N, C-alpha and C positions, 0 to 999 in steps of 0.2 A: 371289267371281267369279260365283256363281249369282245373287246379288241384282243384280249389274250386268247379267247376261244378261236377267233379268226386265225391268229398266228399258229396256234397248235393244230388247228384243223388243216391248215396248208401243209404243215410238216407231216402230219399223219397221212395225208393223201398221197405222199410220195413214198411211203414205207412198203416193205415187202409184205407186211401184214394186210394192208389195204389191197395190194395186188392180189393176194391169195383170196381175199373176200370177194373181189370183183370177178375173179376167175370162177369161183364157185357159183356166183349168181349167173354168169354167162352160160356155164355148163348146165345149170338147172333150167335155163330158159327164162329166168327172171330178169328181163331187160326190155327196154323200150327203144334204145338207140345202140347201134353196134357198128364200129368202123372195121373195114377190111381193106387190105391193099388191093389196088386194081389189078396188079400182076403179082401174085404171091411168089416170092422167091423160094427156092428149094430149102427145106429145113426149117422154115418159119412156122411156129405154132400159132394158128390164127387166134386162138383164145387168149394166149399170152400177149399177143400183139394188141388185140382189142382192149384188154385190160390196161395195158401200158399207155395207150393213147388216151383212154378215158381218164386215167390218173393225171396225165400231163395237162390235159385241157382243163380239168377241174382245178388243179393247183395254180395254173396261170390265171384262171378266173378269180380265185381267192386272193391272189397277189394284188389284183387291180380293183377288187371290189370295194365300193363304199358300203358302210355298215349301217343298218337300220334296226331299231328296236320298236316293235309295234305293240301298243298298250292293249289292255284287255277289252276296253270298250270299242276301240277301232276294229280289233279282231272280231268281236262279236257282231258288230254291224255288218262287216263284210261277209261273214258266214251267213247271217240272216238274209241279207240281200240276195246272195247267190242261191240260197235255198228257194227263194221266190222266183228268180229268173236269172239267166246268165247275162253278161254284158251284151248290149245290142250293137255297139259300134263295131266297125271292122277293126281287126287286130292291126295295131300300128307300132312300129319300132320307136316311135316318138313317145309312147305312153310310159315306159319305165322311167323312174326318177333319175336314173344314171345308166350309162351303157353296161356297166358291170356292177353287181350288188350282192350283198348277203343280208337277208332279212330274217330276224328271229321274232317269233310271235309269243305273246304272253300266255296264250292258250293254244291247244291244237286246232288247226283249221280243218282237220279231218283225220280219219284213221283208216288203216288198211286191215281188214279182217280176213285171216286165213286159218284153215283147219289143218292140223298136222297129226299124223298117226305116230304114236310112240311105241317103243319096243315092249312096253308093259301091257299093250293091247288097248290102251286108252286113246281117245281122240281129243285134241286140245284146240280150242279156238283162241287165237292170239291176236289182240288188237295192237297195231303199231301206230302210234300217233305221229302226225306230221307237224313239226314245230318250227321248221325253218325252210328257206328256199334261197338258192343262189341263181343268178341269171347272167347272161351275156347275149350279145346280138349274134344271130346266125347270118353270116354275110357271104358265104362262099369260100372264105379262106380256110374253112374246116377241112378242105381237101388236102391241106398240108398242115394239119393240126399239130400244134406244139412241137414243130420241128420234126415231124415224122419223116423217116427216111424214104418212105414210099408214098406216092400219091394214093389218096384214099377214096373209097366210096362208102357212104353211110347208109345203113338200113334202119328202118323202123319196123316194129313188130305189130302185125295186125291182131285183132282180138282172137282170131283162129290160130294164132301162133306162127303164121307164115311171114317171112321177112319181105319187106318191100323197099326198094332203093329210093332214097331221097334225090330229087333232081338237083344237079349241081348249081342251077340258077336260083334255087330256093333262097329266100330272105325271110327272116323272122326273128323270133325270141326263143332262146334255149333256156329252159328252167331245169334245175336239179332240186329235188325235194329231199329233206333230211328228217330223220327221226332221232329221238334221244338214243344214246347207247343202251344196249340191252340191260345194263345194270341200273339205269335210271328208272326206278320203278315207283313213281309217286303214288302213294295211297294203296299199294298192293300188299297182300299178306306175304310174309317172307317165304312161305312154303308154296305159294301159287306158281304154277308153271308159266314161264314167260318165253320159253324157246324150246326147240327140239334140236339136239346136236346132230352132226353128220351121220352118227351111227344110230340115230333114232331114239336116243336116250332123252328123257325129259329133263329140262334144266329149270330149277326154281329161281325165284328172285334172289334168295339168299346166296345160292351158288354163283349166279351171274355177278352179283355185287362183289363176292370174294375174288373172283377171277379178275374183274376189272380193277379192283383196288391193288392187286398184285402187279398188274401191268402198269398202272399209274405210278406205283412206287419204284418199279424197276426201270422204267423209261419215262420219266415225267415230261421230258421235252417232246416226246412223240405221242403223248396221250391226247387224242382228239375227242371233244365232248359230244360230237354228233355222228350219226350213222347214215351213210349214203343209202337212199331208199329207191328212188325212181326218177325219171326225167321225161321231158317232152319238148318238142319244137313246135311253137305256134307260128304258122305261116303268115307273113304280112299280107293283109287284105282278106284273110280268111275270117270266119265268124264262129262264134261259139254256138253250140246247140241251144235251143230255147231253154231247155232244162237239161242239166247233166246229172247222172246218177251219182249218189253219195258214195264215198269210198273209192272213187276213181281219180286217176291222175288228171282227167279233164276237169273234174269239179275243183280240185285243188288249184289248178291253173286259173280257172275262172274266178276263184276267191282271191288269189294274188292280184289278178288284173283289176278286180274291184277295189282292192286296197290302194292300188296305184291311182285309180280314178278319184277315190276319196282324198288322197294326199294332194291332188292337183286342183281341188276345188278352191276357189279364191273369191275375194270380194264379199258381198253380202251372203253368199251361199257357202262361205268357208265352213268346213266341218271339223278340221283338225288344227292342232297347234303342234309345232315342231320346235324342240329345243335341242341344242348340241352339247355333247359332253366330250371334251378333248383331253388327250394326254398332255400334261404340262410340257412346254418346249424342252426343258432340261431333261425330263424323263424320256421323251421321244428321241432326243439326240443320243442319249445313253443307250437306249435300245437299238438304234440304228447302228451305233458303233459296235455293239456286241454282235449284231447280225453280220456285219462286215467281217468281223474277226472270225466268225464261224463259217464264213463263206456263204451266208444266206442273204437273199434279197429282202428289202423292207416289204412289209405286208400292209396293205391298205393305206389310208391317209391319216390314221390316228384320231379319227372323229367318229362318234356314234350319234346318229340322228334319232332322237327319241320322239315318237309320234303317238298321239292319242287324241281322242275327241276333245274339241274346245268346250268350255263350260256351257255355252247355250245349247249345245247338241248332246250333252251327257244325260243319260238316264238317271233316275234317282239312285242314291247309294244303296237303299234297301233292295231295289230291283236287281242291281248288279251283284249284291251279296247273295241273293237268292239263287241267281244263275251260278255263281261260284260254288255255292254249297251243293248244287246238283251236278257239278262236273267232277269227274273222277281222274282227270289228268291223262286219260288214255284214249278217249274218244273225242269226237268233235265237240268244241265248246258249246255249252248251253247258252241260248240267247232269248228264250221265250218269255222270261220275266221282264227283260229290258225292252223287248219289242214283241208284244203279244201277237201282232200281225206282221209278217215279213214286209220290209219295205219293198215297193215295186217301182218299176221304171215305166214312165209314160212317154209316149211319142208326142212331144210338144215342141213347137218351134220356140227357140230361145231368142229370136230376133223378130218379133211380130211387126215392128215398125217398118220392116222391109216390104211387108205386104202392100202397104200404102205407097211407099216410096217407089216401088217397082211396078205398081199396078198389077200385082199377081193375084188374079182371081182364083187360081187353083189352090191358094193357101199352102204352097210348098214350104218345106223347112229351109232355113237359110243359114244353117251352121257352117256350111262349106261352100258358100256362094263366091268362091274366089274369082269366078269369071266376071262378076259385076262389082265386087266389093274389094278394095285393096286389102291385102293381108297385113296384119300388124304383128301378131305373135303366132307362129305356126304351132299346131298341135291338134290332136284328135279331140272329138267331143262325143259324149254319149248322150242318150236321152235322159230327161229329168227322172229322179227317183223320188217318189212321193210316199208319205205315210198316210194311211187312212186316218181321217180325223183332222186333216188340215195342215199338218206339218209337212214341209216340202224340203227334200234333199235333192240337189242337182249335181250329178257327176259330169262336169263339163270341161274340166282341164283348161289349159290356156286357150283363149278365144282366137279364132281364125278371122272373124269378120267384125 
């Protein structure tokens, strides 16, 4: 199912409907990244152009993305850890598990709460859950993004709404966050307002579901299961704030980065188990032949990597069930029963034997002592994550020393 979602999402990203949705968001100021041509030619609508470039870059990312399914316990652990503190290591382009990816979570890693005024005089608070993320590396080639006709300059939006240009030499990680489609209203009353139309009219869960079913039946090949919500670029070498406010793109990014750290834990400190689910070779060849016939490129590599906590790290089934019962599917996943106290990250040297070997009286940390220790496997390391009560989790990734 997830591979089919990836294929449909790539197709939907290229549609006129998605272009219109992006255009509306840009016009309303609901954007974090916006491209503009360095020398705007006569007659070019800048909003149309920006929406088109964003569409193309996201479609290219989905074409190349490896796909990951993150289980409920791993999602809950990452959310709980980030609630306690953000990742402490410097942001590294080596941390993602693949250069391009699409990751879908069993539960929301956060939600965006906004208040809308409707034409009937009421005000509605709508929670939009964040359930998926795509990413790729930001490496400077975005100035010619997706075959753009004109050289580009990219802007990010400050909290005060002012655009700030991104330096062309910037390197980092580009994340796009996804919400469910408006019609995907898990656990909501059918008459509950879930959106406000362009004219200010309230839209109920029942109405949204009816419109979505009609679109799915009319154009099943273009029906995308996810809604594009927000994005961010994490600069390489930058750091997360010690704590990030919930309901923000920075908190969601820190949670995703924590998931990557959990996935890269190995050896005695391994936290997760990963299994793969692949399309049978015959079925994949048939799908690729059909795509060629329709003039469409193949999407992804035909494999889903299913990730969740290994048995020794799993909480009790009752604690997980209690958290699930407290979650409504619209807001950040509950984790307090599984981890009554948020896991915290301690600044502890992971190579203490080097203190003696190097005669280091200052007791410096040696995770990155590539000046004195030959490198074996390159990769960033974070500080250990500990649970009060003696259980230790260490997000350390591939070892450098």
